[in-house]
C-alpha positions in Angstrom: -74.9 67.2 -13.6 -71.3 66.4 -12.9 -69.2 67.4 -15.8 -66.8 64.5 -15.2 -69.5 62.2 -16.6 -71.1 64.5 -19.2 -70.2 64.6 -22.9 -68.9 67.8 -24.5 -72.2 68.4 -26.4 -74.2 68.2 -23.3 -71.9 70.5 -21.5 -72.3 73.0 -24.2 -76.0 73.1 -23.6 -76.0 72.8 -19.8 -73.1 75.2 -18.9 -73.4 78.6 -20.5 -70.1 79.9 -21.9 -68.3 76.6 -21.3 -67.3 76.6 -25.0 -66.4 79.6 -27.0 -67.5 80.3 -30.4 -66.5 77.7 -33.0 -66.6 74.8 -30.5 -63.0 75.3 -29.2 -63.0 74.0 -25.7 -61.6 75.1 -22.4 -58.9 77.6 -23.5 -59.9 80.4 -21.1 -58.8 78.5 -18.0 -55.4 77.9 -19.4 -55.0 81.6 -20.3 -56.2 82.4 -16.8 -53.5 80.4 -15.2 -50.7 81.8 -17.4 -51.6 85.4 -16.6 -50.5 84.8 -13.0 -46.9 85.2 -12.0 -45.4 81.8 -11.4 -41.8 82.7 -10.9 -41.1 82.0 -7.2 -37.6 81.5 -6.2 -36.6 80.3 -2.8 -35.5 83.7 -1.4 -38.0 86.3 -0.3 -36.3 88.9 -2.5 -37.2 86.7 -5.5 -40.7 85.6 -4.6 -43.6 87.3 -6.2 -47.1 86.0 -6.4 -49.9 88.0 -8.1 -53.5 87.4 -7.2 -55.7 85.9 -9.8 -59.3 85.3 -10.3 -60.3 82.2 -8.4 -61.4 79.2 -10.4 -65.1 78.3 -10.0 -66.9 75.1 -10.1 -64.1 72.8 -9.0 -64.6 72.6 -5.2 -63.7 69.2 -3.7 -65.6 67.7 -0.8 -64.1 66.1 2.2 -61.9 63.1 1.7 -63.8 61.1 4.3 -66.2 58.5 3.1 -67.0 54.9 4.0 -64.9 52.1 2.6 -61.7 50.3 3.0 -58.3 52.0 2.4 -54.9 50.5 1.6 -52.2 51.1 4.2 -50.4 54.4 3.8 -52.5 55.4 0.8 -54.5 58.7 0.8 -58.2 58.5 0.2 -59.2 58.9 -3.4 -62.1 60.9 -4.6 -63.5 61.6 -8.0 -62.2 64.8 -9.4 -64.9 67.5 -9.5 -66.0 69.2 -12.7 -63.0 69.9 -14.9 -62.2 72.8 -17.1 -65.2 72.1 -19.3 -67.5 73.2 -16.4 -65.5 76.4 -15.8 -67.3 79.3 -17.6 -65.2 81.6 -19.7 -65.1 85.1 -18.1 -67.1 87.8 -19.7 -65.0 89.9 -22.0 -67.5 92.6 -22.6 -66.1 96.1 -22.0 -62.6 94.7 -22.1 -60.2 96.4 -24.5 -59.0 94.2 -27.3 -55.3 94.9 -28.0 -54.1 94.3 -31.5 -50.7 92.7 -32.2 -49.3 96.1 -33.2 -50.6 97.7 -30.1 -49.2 95.5 -27.3 -46.5 97.9 -26.0 -47.7 100.1 -23.1 -45.9 101.3 -20.0 -46.8 99.4 -16.9 -48.3 102.5 -15.2 -50.4 103.4 -18.2 -51.4 99.9 -19.2 -55.0 99.2 -20.2 -54.9 96.2 -17.9 -55.7 97.0 -14.3 -53.7 94.0 -13.2 -50.5 95.3 -14.8 -51.1 98.8 -13.3 -51.3 97.2 -9.9 -48.2 95.3 -10.7 -46.4 98.6 -11.6 -47.5 100.1 -8.2 -46.2 97.0 -6.4 -42.8 97.4 -8.1 -42.6 101.1 -7.3 -43.2 100.3 -3.6 -40.8 97.3 -3.2 -38.1 97.4 -6.0 -35.0 99.5 -5.5 -32.9 101.5 -8.0 -29.9 99.5 -9.3 -27.7 102.6 -9.8 -24.2 102.0 -8.2 -24.4 105.3 -6.3 -27.0 103.8 -3.8 -26.2 101.8 -0.8 -26.8 98.0 -1.0 -30.2 96.8 0.1 -29.2 93.1 0.3 -26.2 90.8 -0.3 -25.5 90.0 -3.9 -26.7 86.5 -4.9 -24.8 86.2 -8.2 -21.8 87.8 -9.9 -24.0 89.7 -12.4 -26.3 90.9 -9.6 -26.7 94.7 -9.8 -26.3 94.9 -6.1 -22.7 93.7 -6.5 -21.9 97.0 -8.3 -22.8 99.0 -5.2 -19.4 99.3 -3.5 -19.5 100.6 0.0 -16.8 103.2 -0.7 -18.4 104.8 -3.7 -22.0 104.5 -2.8 -23.2 107.7 -1.1 -27.0 107.8 -1.6 -29.5 105.9 0.5 -31.6 103.2 -1.2 -34.4 104.6 -3.3 -37.4 102.8 -4.9 -37.8 102.7 -8.7 -40.1 105.4 -10.0 -38.9 106.2 -13.6 -40.2 104.0 -16.4 -37.8 103.4 -19.3 -39.5 104.7 -22.5 -38.1 101.8 -24.5 -39.3 98.9 -22.3 -42.0 100.6 -20.3 -41.0 99.0 -16.9 -39.9 101.0 -13.8 -36.2 100.5 -13.6 -34.7 103.6 -11.9 -35.4 106.1 -9.2 -35.1 109.1 -11.6 -34.5 109.9 -15.2 -30.9 111.1 -14.3 -29.9 107.7 -12.9 -31.6 105.9 -15.8 -29.6 108.0 -18.3 -26.4 107.6 -16.4 -26.7 103.9 -16.1 -28.3 103.4 -19.6 -25.4 101.3 -20.9 -26.0 98.7 -18.2 -29.7 98.8 -18.7 -29.3 98.4 -22.4 -28.2 94.8 -21.9 -31.7 93.7 -20.8 -33.9 96.5 -22.2 -34.9 94.5 -25.3 -35.8 91.5 -23.2 -37.8 93.6 -20.8 -39.8 95.0 -23.7 -40.4 91.5 -24.9 -41.7 90.6 -21.4 -43.9 93.7 -21.5 -45.5 92.8 -24.8 -46.0 89.2 -23.8 -47.8 90.2 -20.6 -50.1 92.5 -22.6 -50.7 89.8 -25.2 -52.0 87.5 -22.5 -54.5 90.2 -21.5 -55.4 91.3 -25.0 -58.6 89.3 -25.2 -57.6 87.3 -28.3 -58.1 83.6 -28.8 -55.1 81.5 -28.0 -54.9 78.5 -30.4 -51.5 77.6 -29.0 -53.2 76.4 -25.8 -55.2 73.7 -27.7 -53.5 70.5 -27.0 -53.6 67.3 -29.1 -54.9 64.0 -27.7 -53.3 60.6 -27.9 -51.8 59.4 -31.1 -51.0 56.0 -32.6 -47.9 54.4 -31.1 -46.3 54.0 -34.5 -46.0 57.8 -34.8 -42.9 58.3 -32.8 -42.3 61.5 -30.9 -39.1 63.4 -31.8 -37.6 64.8 -28.6 -34.8 66.8 -30.3 -36.2 70.2 -29.6 -39.4 72.2 -29.3 -40.0 72.4 -33.1 -39.6 68.6 -33.7 -41.7 67.8 -30.6 -44.6 70.0 -31.5 -44.5 68.8 -35.1 -44.3 65.0 -34.3 -47.1 65.4 -31.6 -49.3 67.1 -34.2 -49.8 70.4 -32.4 -51.5 73.1 -34.4 -48.8 75.0 -36.3 -47.3 78.0 -34.3 -46.0 80.5 -36.8 -45.2 83.4 -34.4 -42.4 83.7 -31.9 -44.7 85.2 -29.3 -47.2 82.4 -29.5 -44.3 79.9 -29.2 -43.2 81.7 -26.0 -46.6 81.5 -24.5 -47.0 77.8 -25.3 -43.7 76.7 -24.0 -44.1 78.5 -20.7 -46.7 75.9 -19.7 -45.4 72.8 -21.5 -41.9 73.1 -20.2 -42.9 71.5 -16.9 -44.2 68.1 -18.2 -42.0 67.9 -21.3 -38.8 68.5 -19.2 -39.5 65.4 -17.3 -40.5 63.5 -20.4 -37.3 64.5 -22.3 -35.1 63.0 -19.6 -37.1 59.8 -19.1 -38.0 59.0 -22.7 -36.1 56.3 -24.6 -35.7 58.8 -27.4 -34.3 61.4 -25.1 -31.9 63.9 -26.6 -29.5 63.3 -23.6 -27.2 60.3 -24.1 -23.8 58.9 -23.1 -22.1 60.1 -26.3 -19.6 62.9 -26.1 -21.5 66.0 -25.3 -24.7 64.1 -24.5 -24.3 64.9 -20.8 -25.6 61.6 -19.6 -23.2 59.6 -17.4 -22.8 55.9 -17.1 -24.6 55.9 -13.7 -27.3 58.0 -15.3 -27.8 55.4 -18.1 -28.2 52.7 -15.4 -30.9 54.6 -13.5 -32.8 55.8 -16.5 -32.7 52.4 -18.2 -34.6 51.0 -15.2 -37.3 53.7 -15.5 -37.5 53.3 -19.3 -38.1 49.6 -18.9 -41.3 50.5 -17.0 -42.3 53.4 -19.2 -41.9 51.5 -22.4 -43.2 48.0 -21.7 -43.4 45.4 -24.4 -46.8 44.5 -25.8 -48.6 42.0 -23.6 -51.4 41.0 -25.9 -54.0 42.6 -23.6 -57.5 42.9 -25.0 -61.1 43.9 -24.0 -62.4 40.3 -23.6 -61.7 37.8 -20.8 -58.9 36.2 -22.7 -57.2 39.6 -23.0 -57.0 40.2 -19.3 -53.4 40.9 -18.2 -51.9 42.1 -14.9 -51.0 45.8 -15.0 -47.8 47.2 -13.3 -48.2 49.9 -10.7 -48.0 53.5 -11.9 -44.7 55.4 -12.1 -44.6 57.8 -9.1 -43.1 61.2 -9.8 -42.5 63.1 -6.6 -42.5 66.9 -7.3 -40.9 68.4 -4.2 -41.1 72.1 -3.3 -44.1 72.4 -5.7 -45.4 75.9 -6.3 -47.0 77.1 -9.5 -46.5 73.8 -11.3 -49.2 72.3 -9.0 -51.8 74.7 -10.3 -51.1 74.1 -14.0 -54.2 73.2 -16.0 -54.5 69.4 -15.9 -54.6 69.3 -19.7 -50.9 70.3 -19.6 -49.9 67.4 -17.3 -51.9 65.0 -19.5 -49.4 65.7 -22.3 -46.9 63.7 -20.2 -49.0 60.6 -20.5 -49.4 61.0 -24.2 -45.6 60.6 -24.6 -45.7 57.3 -22.8 -48.9 55.7 -24.1 -48.5 52.3 -22.3 -47.5 53.7 -18.9 -49.5 55.2 -16.0 -48.4 58.0 -13.7 -49.0 59.2 -10.2 -47.8 62.8 -9.8 -47.3 63.7 -6.2 -47.0 67.4 -5.4 -45.3 68.0 -2.0 -44.5 71.3 -0.3 -45.9 74.0 1.9 -46.8 76.1 -1.2 -48.3 73.2 -3.2 -51.8 74.7 -2.9 -50.8 78.2 -3.9 -53.4 79.8 -6.2 -55.7 76.7 -5.5 -57.3 77.5 -2.2 -60.7 78.4 -3.7 -60.4 75.5 -6.1 -59.7 72.8 -3.5 -60.2 73.8 0.1 -57.8 72.0 2.3 -59.5 69.0 4.0 -59.2 68.3 7.7 -56.5 66.0 8.9 -58.1 62.9 10.2 -56.9 59.4 11.1 -57.9 58.1 7.7 -56.2 61.1 6.0 -53.4 62.2 8.4 -51.7 64.6 6.1 -54.7 66.2 4.4 -54.0 64.7 1.0 -56.0 65.8 -2.0 -56.3 63.2 -4.7 -57.5 63.8 -8.3 -58.1 60.4 -9.9 -60.5 61.3 -12.8 -58.2 63.4 -14.9 -57.2 60.6 -17.2 -57.1 56.8 -17.2 -53.3 57.2 -17.3 -52.6 59.8 -14.7 -53.5 60.6 -11.1 -52.4 63.6 -9.1 -52.0 63.9 -5.3 -51.2 67.0 -3.3 -49.6 67.2 0.1 -49.2 70.6 1.8 -46.3 69.3 3.9 -42.5 69.1 3.9 -41.2 65.9 2.3 -38.9 65.0 5.2 -42.1 64.8 7.4 -43.7 62.4 5.0 -40.5 60.4 4.6 -40.0 60.0 8.3 -43.6 58.7 8.6 -42.9 56.1 5.9 -45.8 57.2 3.8 -44.3 56.3 0.4 -42.1 53.5 1.5 -40.7 51.4 -0.2 -39.1 53.2 -3.1 -38.3 51.3 -6.3 -35.8 52.6 -9.0 -38.0 51.0 -11.6 -41.1 53.0 -10.6 -40.0 56.1 -8.7 -38.4 59.4 -9.6 -38.0 62.8 -7.9 -38.4 66.1 -9.7 -37.3 69.5 -8.2 -38.3 72.6 -10.2 -36.1 75.5 -9.3 -35.5 74.2 -5.7 -33.0 76.8 -4.6 -30.9 74.2 -2.9 -27.9 76.5 -2.6 -29.8 79.8 -2.1 -29.0 81.4 1.3 -32.7 81.9 2.1 -33.8 78.3 1.4 -30.9 76.0 1.8 -31.7 75.3 5.4 -35.0 73.9 4.4 -33.3 71.2 2.3 -30.6 70.1 4.8 -32.9 67.5 6.4 -34.5 66.5 3.1 -31.3 65.9 1.0 -30.0 62.9 3.0 -33.4 61.3 2.8 -33.5 61.8 -0.9 -30.2 60.1 -1.4 -31.3 57.3 0.9 -34.0 56.2 -1.7 -31.4 55.6 -4.4 -33.8 56.8 -7.1 -33.1 59.5 -9.7 -33.4 63.2 -8.6 -33.9 65.6 -11.5 -33.4 69.3 -10.8 -33.8 72.5 -12.9 -32.6 76.0 -12.4 -33.6 79.5 -13.5 -30.1 80.3 -14.8 -26.7 78.7 -15.2 -25.5 80.4 -12.0 -28.5 79.2 -10.1 -28.0 75.6 -11.3 -24.3 75.5 -10.5 -24.9 77.0 -7.1 -27.3 74.1 -6.3 -24.8 71.5 -7.4 -22.0 73.1 -5.4 -24.2 73.1 -2.3 -25.0 69.4 -2.8 -21.3 68.7 -3.2 -20.5 70.5 0.0 -23.2 68.8 2.1 -22.9 65.2 1.0 -19.4 65.1 -0.7 -18.9 61.7 -2.4 -22.2 60.2 -1.2 -24.0 60.9 -4.5 -23.6 59.9 -8.2 -24.1 62.4 -10.9 -26.6 61.1 -13.5 -26.7 64.0 -15.9 -24.2 66.9 -16.1 -25.7 70.4 -15.6 -26.5 72.3 -18.8 -29.1 74.1 -20.8 -32.5 72.4 -21.0 -33.6 71.7 -24.5 -37.2 72.2 -23.4 -36.8 75.3 -21.3 -39.4 78.0 -21.4 -38.7 80.3 -24.3 -40.4 83.2 -22.5 -38.5 85.3 -20.1 -39.9 86.3 -16.7 -39.5 89.4 -14.6 -38.9 89.6 -10.9 -41.2 92.3 -9.6 -38.9 92.8 -6.5 -36.0 93.5 -8.8 -36.8 94.5 -12.4 -33.2 93.9 -13.5 -33.5 90.2 -12.5 -34.8 88.2 -15.5 -34.9 84.5 -16.0 -36.8 81.8 -17.8 -38.5 78.7 -16.4 -36.4 75.5 -16.3 -33.4 77.1 -18.1 -31.1 74.3 -17.1 -31.5 70.6 -16.0 -29.2 68.1 -14.2 -29.7 64.9 -12.2 -28.1 62.9 -9.4 -29.0 60.1 -6.9 -27.6 58.5 -3.8 -24.4 56.6 -4.3 -24.7 52.9 -4.8 -22.1 50.5 -3.4 -21.8 47.1 -5.1 -20.7 44.2 -2.9 -17.9 42.1 -4.2 -17.0 38.6 -2.9 -13.4 37.9 -2.0 -12.3 34.3 -2.0 -10.5 33.3 1.1 -7.9 30.6 0.8 
């Protein structure tokens, strides 16, 4: 029986282990996603993807079937069995870590996955001590590689082998170099220990109440978008009383809520002093807010209540990586912020199916589905998700999404690495096409330096051909959990730390009276 058409009570009886004890649904799959490493910057030196247990029971069939299709629209298929049909993994024989027993060195971790991660770091990460030669060009002023001056560096590069006793993560090639460079390591040691304990917490085997998400609420109950605390309270999330649980919850929610915080009519970003929103930004966002917050139309369930519905708001998520594999319950939270609007999320990028190959095998490219689109249209009556494993400039040149409407379209770029030396060439063809659409382009960055580098690259490439909609700054709904780059243990960052927005410059035509 297809779980998409089965009630929760039936699922409990038909799918063994689909619900855990106490009737709490579908938390295991959320936990399974978050245990994977999703930090993937544009450069190869900052890209780390850990293997994860493949999801089961969510295979999609081919997109070909008989029927009529709209022009330039991918074929839609019912989404297969959702998270309710995914059995919770067997935890028997798995050690249960208590809250006071979460700190373990990576090499001696009770989790085999973390032990494999430690072995990976010892094989690929290099010691940051300034006496070693550089292994790559520095990418930021505070990059440890910038301290390795060619005149003073006398030792060849060496892989990390020694684990700091305070944070438990391999950070130096030897104890002598760790002790000699301890003052520099002390700046991030506490954060590394926090990352260590958070990773072990995800594999502790405990139940995660912070991954239970509320459903829709009455429209009269307004959502407070001031910060994480006010949002979770006004959305009636279960109370989160521990900082660690808060970090785990925000690591997933930062993706949909970052978009919602910018587009919402109660957004914390405004045109007042310090509000970061520009006059051009207010113009663009006002058009989208007109669609996202429509007036009541008097629609009802009977014949007299029939009303025409506007098309969904299309959010193009370019360069999609781990955000495309988020549990769909996380993305549904975006629709709960806008109860009267519908969304079509479009993930585009060569890595948009990462960690999803066993979940949705890529369909063949046929005349009816030329770009191998995968469409999930049974997630919610308010949201539909499409995935294209292709570069955006290819789809744009084919006119697949034309025309673009500033009232219904928006681009979202999560950590795009526009100015990163290893990935900037991939955006050179895409950037002019994005500006051509004249719709808002929202970007996030891992750090302030990463975000400012992206803006500087855009300024160099297009000059005065773009309008700044929102000034770069810290994202109020950034992930509160820090992430570790396995290829460089001294490189730490958090998801969506900063956010800014721009769009193609608009030119208004003025009439000149000729005597």
